[in-house]
C-alpha positions, 0 to 999 in steps of 0.5 A, spaced: 500 500 500 502 506 498 504 510 504 500 516 503 494 512 504 496 509 511 493 514 516 486 515 512 485 507 511 484 507 519 478 512 518 474 507 514 470 501 516 474 495 517 470 491 512 471 496 507 479 497 509 480 490 508 477 490 501 480 496 499 488 495 501 489 490 495 487 495 490 492 501 493 499 498 491 504 502 487 499 503 480 493 505 484 491 512 481 484 513 484 480 509 479 475 504 480 471 500 474 464 499 475 465 492 477 470 494 482 465 499 485 460 493 486 465 488 489 467 494 494 460 495 496 458 488 496 464 487 501 463 493 505 455 491 505 454 499 503 450 501 498 453 505 492 452 512 495 455 510 502 461 507 499 463 513 495 462 517 501 466 512 505 472 512 500 473 520 501 478 519 506 482 515 500 481 521 495 483 526 500 490 522 501 492 524 494 491 532 496 498 536 496 495 542 499 502 546 500 499 552 502 492 551 506 494 544 509 487 543 507 485 536 504 479 536 500 478 529 496 473 528 491 470 523 487 466 523 480 462 518 477 461 517 470 455 515 466 459 508 465 459 507 472 466 508 473 469 512 479 475 517 478 478 520 485 481 527 485 484 532 490 486 539 491 493 541 489 497 547 491 504 550 488 507 553 494 510 560 493 506 561 486 499 565 485 493 562 488 490 561 481 495 556 479 491 551 484 487 545 482 481 544 486 479 537 488 472 537 483 477 539 478 482 534 479 476 528 479 473 531 473 479 532 469 481 525 471 475 522 468 476 526 462 483 524 461 480 517 461 475 518 456 469 518 460 463 522 456 459 524 462 459 526 469 453 524 473 455 524 480 460 528 484 462 526 491 466 531 495 468 532 503 467 539 503 461 543 500 464 545 493 466 553 492 463 557 487 469 556 482 468 549 482 460 550 482 462 554 475 467 549 473 461 543 474 456 547 470 461 547 464 459 539 463 454 535 459 448 536 463 452 540 468 446 543 472 443 535 473 450 533 476 448 530 483 452 533 488 453 528 494 456 531 501 457 528 508 451 528 512 447 531 507 442 529 502 444 529 495 442 535 490 443 537 483 448 542 481 442 547 480 441 547 487 448 550 489 448 554 482 441 556 482 441 562 476 447 559 472 451 562 467 454 557 462 456 555 455 449 556 452 449 563 454 455 564 449 452 560 444 456 554 445 452 547 444 457 542 445 460 542 453 466 539 456 466 532 455 462 532 449 465 528 443 469 533 439 476 533 436 480 538 433 485 536 427 492 538 427 498 536 424 505 536 426 511 532 423 515 529 428 517 522 431 518 524 438 513 520 442 512 526 448 510 531 442 506 526 439 502 525 445 501 532 446 498 533 439 493 527 441 491 531 447 491 537 444 486 535 439 481 533 445 482 539 448 476 544 450 477 551 448 470 554 445 471 561 447 479 562 445 480 557 440 487 556 443 487 548 443 492 546 448 496 540 452 501 539 456 505 533 457 510 531 463 515 526 462 518 523 468 525 520 469 523 513 468 519 514 462 512 515 464 508 521 461 502 525 464 498 529 460 493 535 461 488 538 456 486 545 456 479 546 459 475 553 458 469 555 462 464 560 460 466 564 466 473 564 464 477 564 470 475 557 472 478 554 466 483 549 468 490 550 465 493 544 461 499 544 466 495 544 472 491 538 469 498 535 468 501 536 475 494 533 478 495 527 474 502 526 476 500 527 483 494 522 483 499 517 480 504 518 486 509 521 482 513 527 485 515 534 482 522 532 482 521 526 478 519 530 472 525 530 467 521 534 461 515 538 459 512 540 453 506 545 451 503 544 444 498 550 442 494 552 436 497 558 432 489 560 431 488 561 439 486 568 441 491 567 447 497 563 449 498 559 455 506 559 455 507 564 460 502 561 465 505 554 464 512 556 465 510 560 471 507 553 474 513 549 472 518 553 474 515 553 481 516 546 482 522 543 477 528 546 475 527 544 467 525 549 461 518 548 458 518 546 451 513 550 447 510 548 440 505 552 436 502 548 430 497 550 425 490 546 424 489 541 418 486 544 412 
């Protein structure tokens, strides 16, 4: 079992802890298939909602809150029945806008794994306004059920009663919708190729700045992040922050990073290179590679 879970596993009911421990080895990153969720629920003798609430200490153990020291864990359940954990991430010494909220981490985890719709978000503290707005960008966002300890589940519209969202800006294919941009780049470098593949799945309906970041670690693993824009702009999730959250969920440290690349569209109204460099330089003594590419004709 990974060291980061040792303390919090003690907060779980014994039958659940016993069933969970075999899953918490080196490769665990907070993902459970629908079948595994059912197995855990049966072993723990809990219904699904009670199970997901009980699992929150495991999600929170993934947090790296270097500024607040406030551990938030979240679980996003996809329409597939699979669940995706996430936790808050803060970069010591850097501006607070570089932070990743637990709900963002869980939702981006699901998106990176190909989930098409989020139906439930389970979190150990009430979502802040930033996260409510971020969730509102999702497919059927206002209908996402929010689950909190010792409270009845409520749809997002309960927490964000007068929402402003994609449709207000004439965007009708929200975050997690099936969509793909087409770009070409002549390269045989696997890290750059992975960044291009992630860029093509990024979500930038407001600026057209399709972008992605890939972090390569010293052992050759790659951790990606895509740009996820928001109708309210500020809750947009930067690809570097998504990649760093991905890295952290997989139990890698910042000092494990050996290479970082940002690929973004030449047609965007903005550039993410400054924000990406600031975040990277706060945690790793490496330079950011920056590639700007043209859309395919």
